[in-house]
C-alpha positions in Angstrom: 0.0 0.0 0.0 1.4 3.3 -1.1 1.5 6.2 1.4 2.0 9.9 0.9 3.0 12.4 3.5 2.5 16.1 2.8 3.1 19.0 5.2 1.1 22.0 4.0 3.3 25.2 3.9 0.5 27.7 4.5 -1.1 28.9 7.7 -4.2 30.2 5.8 -7.2 28.3 7.1 -9.1 28.6 3.7 -6.1 27.4 1.7 -5.5 24.5 4.0 -9.1 23.3 4.1 -9.3 23.7 0.3 -6.1 21.7 -0.2 -7.3 19.0 2.1 -10.6 18.7 0.2 -8.7 18.7 -3.2 -6.6 15.7 -2.0 -9.8 14.0 -0.9 -11.5 14.5 -4.3 -8.5 13.4 -6.3 -7.6 10.4 -4.1 -6.1 7.4 -5.9 -5.0 3.9 -4.6 -3.1 5.3 -1.6 -3.3 6.5 1.9 -2.4 10.2 2.5 -1.2 11.9 5.7 -1.5 15.7 5.8 -0.1 17.9 8.5 -1.0 21.5 8.8 -1.4 24.5 11.0 -3.7 27.6 10.9 -3.1 31.1 12.1 -5.8 32.1 14.7 -9.1 30.8 13.2 -12.4 29.3 14.3 -13.6 26.4 12.2 -17.3 25.4 12.2 -18.7 22.0 11.5 -20.6 21.6 8.2 -24.1 21.9 9.7 -23.6 24.3 12.5 -25.3 27.7 13.1 -22.6 30.4 13.3 -24.7 32.7 15.5 -25.3 30.0 18.1 -21.7 28.8 18.4 -19.4 31.9 18.2 -18.9 35.2 19.8 -18.7 37.0 16.5 -18.0 40.5 17.9 -15.0 39.2 19.9 -13.7 37.2 16.9 -14.1 40.3 14.7 -12.3 42.5 17.2 -9.3 40.1 17.3 -9.2 39.7 13.5 -9.6 35.9 13.9 -10.7 34.0 10.8 -14.0 32.2 10.6 -14.2 29.1 8.3 -16.6 26.3 7.7 -15.2 22.8 6.9 -16.7 20.0 4.8 -16.9 17.6 7.8 -19.5 17.6 10.6 -18.9 17.9 14.3 -18.5 21.0 16.5 -16.7 24.3 16.3 -12.9 24.4 17.1 -10.3 27.1 17.6 -7.0 26.8 15.9 -3.7 28.7 16.2 -0.1 28.0 15.8 0.0 26.1 19.1 -2.2 23.4 17.5 -1.2 20.8 14.9 -3.8 19.3 12.6 -3.6 15.9 11.0 -5.6 14.5 8.1 -5.7 10.9 6.9 -7.4 10.2 3.5 -7.9 6.7 2.3 -10.0 4.6 -0.2 -12.9 2.9 1.6 -11.3 -0.5 1.0 -8.3 0.5 3.1 -10.2 2.3 5.8 -8.7 1.4 9.2 -9.6 3.9 11.9 -8.1 1.7 14.6 -4.7 1.7 12.8 -4.8 5.4 12.3 -5.6 6.1 16.0 -2.7 3.7 16.8 -0.4 5.8 14.6 -1.4 9.0 16.5 -1.2 7.4 20.0 2.1 5.7 19.2 3.6 9.0 18.0 2.5 10.5 21.3 4.0 7.7 23.3 7.3 8.2 21.6 7.3 11.7 23.1 6.4 10.2 26.5 2.8 11.3 26.4 0.2 8.7 27.4 -3.2 9.1 25.9 -6.6 7.4 26.0 -9.5 7.3 23.6 -12.9 8.4 24.4 -15.7 7.4 22.1 -15.0 7.6 18.4 -13.4 10.9 18.1 -11.6 12.2 21.2 -8.2 11.7 22.7 -7.7 12.5 26.4 -4.7 13.2 28.6 -5.4 12.7 32.3 -9.1 12.8 31.6 -8.9 16.1 29.6 -9.4 16.4 25.9 -6.5 17.5 23.7 -7.7 16.1 20.4 -11.0 16.0 18.7 -11.7 14.4 15.3 -14.3 14.5 12.5 -14.6 12.7 9.2 -16.1 12.6 5.8 -17.5 9.3 4.6 -17.9 9.0 0.8 -19.0 6.0 -1.3 -15.4 5.2 -2.3 -13.2 7.2 0.0 -12.9 8.3 3.6 -11.2 11.2 5.4 -10.6 11.7 9.1 -8.9 14.8 10.6 -8.2 16.0 14.0 -6.6 18.6 16.3 -3.6 18.1 18.5 -3.4 20.8 21.1 0.3 21.3 21.9 0.3 24.9 23.2 -3.0 26.4 22.1 -4.2 29.7 23.5 -7.0 28.4 25.7 -8.2 31.8 26.7 -8.9 32.6 23.0 -10.7 29.2 22.7 -13.0 30.0 25.6 -13.7 33.5 24.4 -14.4 32.5 20.8 -16.5 29.5 21.5 -18.4 30.7 24.6 -20.3 33.9 23.8 -20.3 36.1 26.9 -23.6 37.0 28.5 -25.5 35.5 25.6 -28.7 33.4 25.5 -29.7 32.0 22.2 -33.4 31.3 21.5 -33.4 30.2 17.9 -33.2 26.7 16.6 -29.7 25.2 15.9 -27.2 22.6 16.8 -25.2 23.2 20.0 -21.7 21.8 20.5 -20.8 19.9 23.6 -17.8 21.6 25.1 -15.4 19.3 27.0 -12.7 20.1 29.5 -9.5 20.5 27.5 -5.8 20.7 28.0 -2.5 21.3 26.1 0.1 18.5 25.7 2.7 21.0 27.1 1.0 20.6 30.5 2.3 17.1 30.6 5.5 17.3 28.5 7.2 20.7 28.7 9.7 20.1 25.9 7.2 18.9 23.3 7.0 21.1 20.2 5.0 21.1 16.9 8.1 20.0 15.1 8.8 17.0 17.4 5.2 15.9 17.2 5.1 16.3 13.4 8.3 14.2 13.1 6.9 11.5 15.4 3.7 11.3 13.3 5.5 11.1 10.0 7.9 8.4 11.4 5.1 6.3 12.8 3.0 6.6 9.6 5.9 5.5 7.5 6.5 2.5 9.8 2.9 1.4 9.2 3.0 2.3 5.5 6.6 1.5 4.5 6.1 2.4 0.9 5.6 6.1 1.6 6.9 9.2 0.0 7.4 12.7 1.4 5.9 15.3 -1.0 5.4 19.0 -1.4 1.9 20.5 -1.3 -0.2 21.4 -4.3 0.1 24.7 -6.2 -2.6 27.2 -5.2 -4.1 27.4 -8.7 -5.1 23.7 -8.5 -7.5 24.4 -5.6 -8.3 28.1 -6.0 -12.0 27.3 -6.9 -12.5 25.5 -3.6 -10.6 28.3 -1.7 -13.0 30.9 -3.2 -16.0 28.9 -2.1 -14.7 28.5 1.5 -14.1 32.3 1.8 -17.6 33.2 0.6 -20.1 34.6 3.0 -22.8 32.2 1.7 -20.7 29.2 2.6 -19.6 30.5 6.0 -22.8 32.0 7.3 -25.3 30.0 5.4 -27.7 30.8 2.6 -30.9 30.8 4.7 -29.4 30.8 8.2 -31.7 32.4 10.8 -31.1 33.2 14.4 -32.9 35.1 17.2 -30.3 36.3 19.7 -30.5 37.9 23.2 -27.4 39.8 24.3 -26.6 42.2 27.1 -24.7 45.5 26.6 -24.0 48.4 28.9 -25.6 51.7 28.1 -24.9 54.6 30.6 -23.3 52.0 32.9 -26.4 49.9 33.1 -27.0 46.5 31.5 -29.5 46.6 28.7 -31.0 43.6 26.9 -30.9 43.5 23.1 -33.1 41.2 21.1 -31.7 40.7 17.6 -33.3 38.9 14.6 -30.8 37.8 11.9 -31.3 36.2 8.5 -28.6 35.5 6.0 -26.2 37.5 8.3 -28.4 40.6 8.0 -29.9 42.3 11.1 -33.6 42.5 10.2 -35.0 43.7 13.5 -33.9 44.5 17.0 -35.4 45.6 20.3 -33.4 47.5 22.8 -34.6 47.5 26.5 -33.2 50.4 28.4 -34.4 53.0 31.0 -32.3 55.8 29.4 -34.0 59.1 28.8 -32.1 59.7 25.6 -34.5 58.1 23.3 -33.1 59.8 20.3 -29.8 58.0 20.9 -31.6 54.6 21.2 -33.3 55.4 17.8 -29.9 56.4 16.3 -28.4 53.2 17.6 -31.2 51.1 16.1 -30.8 52.8 12.7 -27.0 52.3 12.8 -27.5 48.5 13.2 -30.5 47.6 11.1 -29.8 46.0 7.7 -26.1 45.6 8.6 -24.1 42.4 8.5 -24.0 41.0 12.0 -20.7 39.4 11.4 -19.1 42.8 10.5 -20.4 45.1 13.2 -19.3 45.6 16.8 -22.2 46.8 18.8 -20.1 48.0 21.7 -18.3 50.3 19.4 -21.6 51.6 18.0 -22.8 52.3 21.5 -19.6 54.2 22.4 -19.7 56.2 19.2 -23.2 57.4 20.0 -22.9 57.9 23.7 -19.3 59.1 23.6 
């Protein structure tokens, strides 16, 4: 069985997911290992509601990318303290047990014990450091996962746990587990050491393997453009009713916001302020704007000064 090992040379989340999918679409009689990293990004599962899962205002203020992948599962936060792995195989060679063994053996070479939980999580001392998702096609299969080496956990919590928010619309909610970084167990671990261990172990299991360079951008540019589109990320007919709390004149005020296709169609602001003209001005500044592109706190500050 031929194996191929490719380390992607970009930290662009859209390029990396596009390349990954291109390798999946063009798979031949081989098993492929991809290793890749993203600059700070939040990646949604294929069928998730962006407005239910993310603190979009926080993400926008930190210039963190938002992407939607082709696989299911929950939302994840990536940065350069995380290593992603992907294994792509024809259905006839599908062997999840072997692939999990490759990952766990690589970790054990670095003196990191791990345990599996269910089908798609790896734990260290009872805490999750790796979550996986997959794409199951008629003739091919792809599984990919995270390996949290030294991820910024504060960013993870901020991005994936909207502050003071209550969501009342329909949607799929992720189950958030207690997580940890591998560095908590093994201080001298690095992305490079973990990558080397994964490649070494993969090549032991697939001796007829080659190390290759990634694809040229032009070969997957069409997928890249799709992944960057607002329609793909936010959904063509996505709806959400959101309740959030903001401070106006140093008092908490409830906002009810109705969103469709990323556009704020309606909102109610509940406040005891006497400056009704400013409330009206705030409403007008928000209506018909893209929710993913506005920062309500900034709008409030610009009006109230």
